N, C-alpha and C positions, 0 to 999 in steps of 0.2 A: 165123154166122161172126164171129170176133172180129178187129177191125181197129183200127189206131192212126193218129193224126195229131198233128202238133205245132202248138200255138198258144201265145199269150202274153197275160197279163193285165197291163194297165197300172195300177199302183198309185202314185199321186203322179206322180213323173217316171220311175220305173223300171218295167221289164217283167220279169215272172217267168214261167218256162216252165210251160205247162199241157199235160198229156198228155190227148188226147182218145181215149177208148176207146169203141168202138161194138160192139154185138152185133146182128146182123140174122138174123132167121128168117123165111123165106118160107112155111114149112109151116103155121104157125098160121092166117094169114089174117085175124087180128082187126084189124089196122091200128093198133095202139097205138104211140105214139111218146113215150117218156119220157126226160127229161133230168135227171140227178142230178149232185150235186157242188156244191151251194150256188149255183144260178143265180139271178140276179135276174129281175124281171118281163120286161124286154126280152129276156133270154136264153130264158126259157120260151117267148116268142112265136116264137122261131126255128123251132119245129116247123112252124108254118104257112108261114113263108117258105121253108123248105127244101123242103117238099112241093110248093109251087107252082112254085118255081124248077126243081126236078127235072122236073116235068111239062112245063114250058116247054122244057127241054132234051131232051124225048122219053124221059125215064127215069122210069117210073111206080114209086112206092114206097108207094102208099097202102094196099096190102093186107098189107104185111109188118109184123111186130113189130120195133120198133127201140128199143134201149136205148143211151143215150149217157151216159158218165160222164166228168166233168172232174176230173182229179186234179192236185194234192192237194185232197181234199174239204173241208179246213178253210178254204181261201182262197175268199172270196166272188168269184164271177165276174159281171161287170157289162158290159152293152152288147151291141151286135149284131155286134161284130167276130169272134165265134166262129162266125157262120153258115157261113163258107166252110170252115174245117177240119172242122166237124161234117158238113157236106154231103159233103166229099170222103171222109171216113172211111165214111160211109154208102154212097157210090158204090163204095168198095173192098169193102165187105161184100157187095154184089151182084155183084162181079166186073167192074165197069165201069171201075175204076181199078186200076193196078198197085200193090199194097201196098208193094213194095220201093222203087219210085220215090217214092211218097208219103212214106215214112219218111225220105227224104233232104232234104226241104224243110220250111219252116215256112209257115204260111198265116194270112191275116187278111183280113177283109172282110165287109161286110154284103150280104145278098142282097135283091133286089127280087122281087116276085111273078112278074115275067116273066123272071127269071134274070139280070138285070143285077147287076153288082157296084157297090156304093156305097162311097165312101171313109169311113174311120173316123179318129178322132183318135189321136195317140200313135204314128204310124208310125215316127218317128225312134227313139223308145225301144225299140220292137219290133225294128227293124232292128239296133240296137246289141246288144241282148240275144241276137238270133239269131246274129249273127256271133260273139259271145263264147262261145256254146254250140256253135259248130261247124256251124251251119246257115246257111251263107252265102247259100243260095238262098231268097228270100222270095216266095211266091205272094201277090199283093195286087191290089186294084183298080188299073186303069190310071192313075187320077188320082193315086194315091199312089206310083207307081213312081219318079218323079223325086225326090220327097222321100226315099225310101228309099235312093236311089243316092248321097245326100250322105254316107252313112256309109261310111267306107273299108272295103273288103273285102265289102260287101254286093252281091249279084247279084239285084236285084229282077226278077220276071217280072210285068209288068202284064197283067191280063186284063179284058176288057170284060164277059164273062158266065161263068156256071158252066159252060156247055158248052165254051167255049174253054179254061177251066182243065183240064177233064177231058181234052180232046184234046191239050193240051200235055204233060200228065203221061203220057199213053199214047204220046207220040212221033208223034202224027198231025199235029200243027201245030208249027211252029217258034216259039219265043218272039219277040215283036216287040222291036226295039231300043227302049231307053228314050229317048223323045223329050225334047229340051230344051224345057221349057215357057216360054212367053213371060212374063217377069216382069210383074207388075202395075206400072203407072206409079206412081212414087213422087212424092208431092207435094213440091214444093220447100220447104226449111226456111226459115221467115221470117228475114229478115236483122236483125242487131243494129243496123244503121244507122237502123232505124225508131224506135228508142227514144231520144227526145230529152229533154233536161232532167234526166236522172238519171245523171250521170257516176259518183257514188259507188256506185250500184247496179250499173252496168255493170262497174265495177272489181271489186266483190264477186263478181259472176257469173263473171268471168274467173278469179279466184282459186279459186272452187269447182270450175270445170271443170279447172283445171290440177292440183289436188290431190285431186279426188274428195271434196270437203267438203260438208257439209249447210249449207243456207241458209235463213234466215227473213227474209221481206220484210214490213214493217209499214208501212201507209200507207192513206190514204183511197181510196175507189173512183176509178178512172180515172187513177191516177198511173203505171201501167205495170207493176204486179206480174205480171199474167198474161202480158203481152207479153214480159217478161224470162224468165219460166219457159219459155215455148214456144220461146225462142231458145237455151236451153242445149244441146239436142242438136246444134245446128249447129256449136258450137265444141268439142264433145267429140271425142276421137279416134275413128276408125272401129274397130269390133270386130275383134280379131285372130281367127285360125281357131278357137282354143279357146273364146273368148267367143262367137263367132258360132254355133258348134255348140251351146253350152249355151243361149243365148237362143232358138235355133230349136227345140230339143228341148222347152223349157219351153212355148213357144207351141203347139207341136204337141200336147203332152200335154193342154193346156188346151182344145184344139179351136178356137183363135183364130188359127192361122197362115193368112195369106191364100193362096189357091190359086195355085200357081206362083211363089211368092215366092222360093224358093231359100233359101240361108242368109241370115239377117238380119245385114246388115253395118252398119246404122245403130243407134245406141243406142236401145232402146225408150223410149218416153215414155208413162207411164200417169198419168191424171188422174181418179181416182174421184170420184164425187159425194159431198158431205158426208153424205148419207143412208146411205152404205155401212155394212154391219154388220161386226162383228169378223171373222167368217168370210170375208167378201168381201175384207177388207184383208189378213189374214194367212194365209188358207186354211183349209180344213176342210169342213164339211158332212157329210151322211150318206155321200156318196161323196167321199172326200178329194180336193179339187181345189186347184191352186195359187191363192193369193190375189194381190192387187195387188203385194204386196211381192216375191213371187217373179216375177211377170210383168215387173216393173221391173228385174230383175237385169241388170247390165251397162248399165243406163240410168238413167232419171230417174223418180222418183215425186213428183208434184206434188199437194200437198194445199191446194187453194184454200179460203178461209174456214175456216181451221184450227179456231177455237173452235166452229164449227157441227157438227163431227164428234162422234159419241158419245164420252163420256169413256172407256168401256171399250175402244173401238176404238182410241183414241189411246194408251192405256196399254199396249195389246198390241204397239205398235210399238217399245217400248223395247229389248227383247231383239233383234229383227231388225236394228235400227239399230246396236246395239253389236257383235253377234256376226257379222253377215253371213249368218245362217241362222235358220230358225224350226223349232221342233219342234212337230208337231201330234200330240196323243195322243188315242187313242180306245180303247174297250174291247178292240178286236181287235188293238191294237198302236199303234206310233207311227212317224212318218215325219219325217225331217229334210230340209227343202227350202231351197235357197239364197235369200238376200235381200240380195245385194250391190248396192245402189243408192245414188244420190245423191238425197237428200231436199231438195225445195224446198217450203217452207210459206209461205203468204201469209195475212195477216189484217188487218182494220181496226184502228185504234187504240182504237175504242170501238164499241158495238153500233149506234149510229145512223149511223156512217160519215161523219160530217160532215167536209168538207175543211178547214173552218175551226174550230180549237179553241175560238175565242170563241163560235161559233154552236152548239156541241155542247149538246144538251139532256140528256145522260146525267149522272146523279148520280155522285159519286165511288165510292159503293158498287157501283153497277151496272157501272161501268167495271172495277173490280177484280174483280168476279165474272165478268165476260166474259173478262178476261185470264187468270184462274185456271183457265179450262176447259182450257188447255194447261198441264199440271202442270210444276213446277220440274224434276223428274227428266227429263221429256221435253225441255224446253228446254235442259237441261244437256248434252244429246247433240247439240245443233246448234252447229256451229263458228263460223258467221258470221251476223251479223244486221245488217240495214240498215233505217233509218227513211226512208221516201220522203215527201217533201212535194210539194205542188202547185207546179210551177215557175212562175216569173214569165214573162209573155209574151215579154220580150226574151231570156230564157234559151232559150225554145223556138225563137225565130227564129235565134239566133246559134250554138246548139250544133251541132257537126258531128261526130257520132259516127263511130268506125271501123266498117268493115264486119265481118261475120262472118269472112270469109277473113283479114283482118288480125289479128284477135284470136286466131283459130285457130292461126295460125303460132306465136304466142308460147306458146300452150297446148301445142302439140306439142313445142316446144323444151324446155319445162319437164318434160313427161312423159318426154323422152328422158333427162334427168338422173335421174329416178326409176327408170326401167327399169334404168339402170346400177347403182343401189343394190339393186334387187330388190323394192322395195315402192313402191306409190303412196303419197304422203304421208298421205292421209286414213286409211290403214290400217297405218301403221308400228306394229308391236307395241310395247307399253309397255317391254319389256325392251330394245329397240333404240333408244329415243329418245335416250338419252345418247350413243349412237354416231352416229346419223344426223341428229339434230335438236337438238343442244346449241348454245345461243347462245354468242357470245363473252362476254368478262368484263363488258363494259358492258351487253350485252343480258341477261345473267343477273341483274345487279343490278336492272335495270328490271323483270324478270319477278318477282324476289323481292319487290320493293316492291309491285307490283300484286297479288301473291298475298295479302299481308298487309292491304293497304288495302281490297281488294275482297272479301276473305274467299272466295277462289276454292277450289273443291274440287280434289282431285288430278286428277279427270277434266278439269276446266276448264283446269288448267295444261297437261296433256298435249295438249289440243286447241289451245291457243295455240301450243305448240311446233310442232305439225304445220302449222298455218296459216302461221306464220312461216317454216318451211322452204319452203313453197310460194311465198311472196312472194319469198324470196331466190332461188329457182329461176327465177322469172319475170324477175328482174333479172340473172340470170346470175352470181350471187354464190355462192362456195363456202361462206363462213361466214355464219352468221345474226347480223347486226348489230342494233344498238339500233333502227334505223329499221324493220326488219322486225318486231321484237318489238312496237314501239309501234303499228304498223298492225294487227297481229294482236290486240293487246289492245283497241284501239278497235272492231274488228269483233266481238270477243267480247262487248263491252258491248252492242252492238246487238241481240244475240240474247236478252238478258235484259229482257223487256218489263215 
């Protein structure tokens, strides 16, 4: 008997429909079970999981000849999420599941030997694709039902076991209501009030948060570079509905979404180790997975010890930073993944990291070689740079920084101006800069002089305009005056180490 079920394959962040076709013959009695349609190793092993799970449900299939085809055949199918749709199609072939009912739903889930359903990554992408294709009912593991319910129009049916899924499809059991899962406790974001003795760095951090600009922190160990970076998410605006759904879908597809987290409302913060490969940073691998630049979308990517990263990995960041997306190409095709993040990079002024320049043991050539590990084209894409020095003891004692909430209020106010214009300042298109970020006459003269004196590239000039627009927004000024341009130029110089 020939039967069908609807499944989905997650490729990158998107899910594409897969038709599961099964042929079941009980007359032969040889017990062969074959899966075709370009399955990977994990999917080939589904034969053992399905046989054992069916036996645990009291449905013996070991003597029948079973053929399963996953179409389209040219798309590689990966992972154990196809266990449930294949098993249900096989059950329909034996007459244990109503084929008409099965044709109205989509299914996803991994089977355990005892028939339990285990969660799989990418449920949000699958739920979105199922709703788009007119299959609003999604049969899935009960742990995934709440996540699928985040997609408007999706009607997830959470099942604990294969037997329960069969009974629900046959109308013998009613679907359980989707239970609101208890969110995991969110760790409090560290407060900016802890960072003392670095007022210029705190100011730069506020500007970057207000305008979604990239930031470079240069200073010896222990002056507060990492502390500043970890406090940036606390002063960023919360994610809106569109951003939250995108960030959650990315983390779901990558399999790193915490259980029961719901929509991610706080900006993601990613801090990969400097040993990360190019594929780990920008995505890729034999099975294309989102990299750190995609996981940081709508949030922050922190690269500590910037020169210690591999040169090829750093150079691969240039396009994602500039375009807000990354294209990953393989022999089978290419994918475009989002990479809209705020970059914070931190580095020591020299390899030895001495807090006192007079005590530095590095030669001039060694310092230059160390700093050149971050190429000029990469640094040219960083809007703001700050050099941090070791503060004097009296400065540490007397400095009274503002709290994260105080700074965040100004950031939200500046973001409100930008929302009215339709663009966050850090991503104003070049063609709209003269309209949205043109300085006044005195500011333009200052910018022209700096362009000539400092030999700034057109990209550098554009980034100064964007930063100056943010500085003016924080001050509540409609026009970009010379003071805003001067501060933006000084911050631009700090990024050129």
